[in-house]
N, C-alpha and C positions, 0 to 999 in steps of 0.2 A: 740866108736861111740854111741850116744844116739838114742833111738827109742821111739816113742810116744806109750804109753799104756793108757788105760782108767781104772781107779780104782773105784770100787763101794765099799764104806765103809759100812760094814754090822754091825748091832747092834742086840744083843739078847734082845728082848723086852718082851718075855713071852714064855709060853709053849704051846700056841695055837694061832691061827690067831686072835681070839677074844681078847686075851690079848694084842697082838701087835697093833690091831686097837685102843684099848683104850689108848695106849701110843701115837701113832701118825698115822694118816691115810696115807697109802701107795699111791704112785703116780699111775696114770693109765697108760695103755699101750700107749695111745695117748701122754701123757706127756713125757713118756720115749722116744718115737720115736722122738718127737720134740727136746729133749735134745741131742739125738744121731746124729741128722742130721748135726751137725757142725763138726763131726769127720770124718776123712777119713774112707772109708768103709773097709779098710784092718787093721784098728786099733784093736789090741787084747784087750779083756775085762777080768779083773780079779776082784775077790772079796777080800777085805781086812777084815780080822777078828781080833778081839782083838787089835784094834788100830795099825794095821800093824805088829803085832807079827807073824801072819801066813797069807798066801794067798791061794786062790784057783782059778781055771780057770772056766770060763763059757763055757759050751759046749752045743751043740744042744740037746744031750740026757738028760741033766739036766734041760731043760726047759719043763715044762709040765703043763697041766691044771688040776685043782682039783675042786671039788664041795664041798662047806662047807655049813652047815646050817646057814641061816641068822637069828640070834636071835632077830633082830629087827622086823621081820615079826609078824604080829598079835598084836603088841603093839598099843594101841589107844592113 
């Protein structure tokens, strides 16, 4: 029996958030919410690493807010 799961493919793009932003800008919470609204609310979410070589689950404890220095502030 097949079951629907949602896979988010993760890419390592740097050793800091700034390096990852230089590679590609991340989507916003609002954009993610719009993408998720088409899925059944009971659909499990997993992260695919290394092109599907390994997987991890998304849990509430692993979602958290951090504050990072905005290096673009003060630039003229």
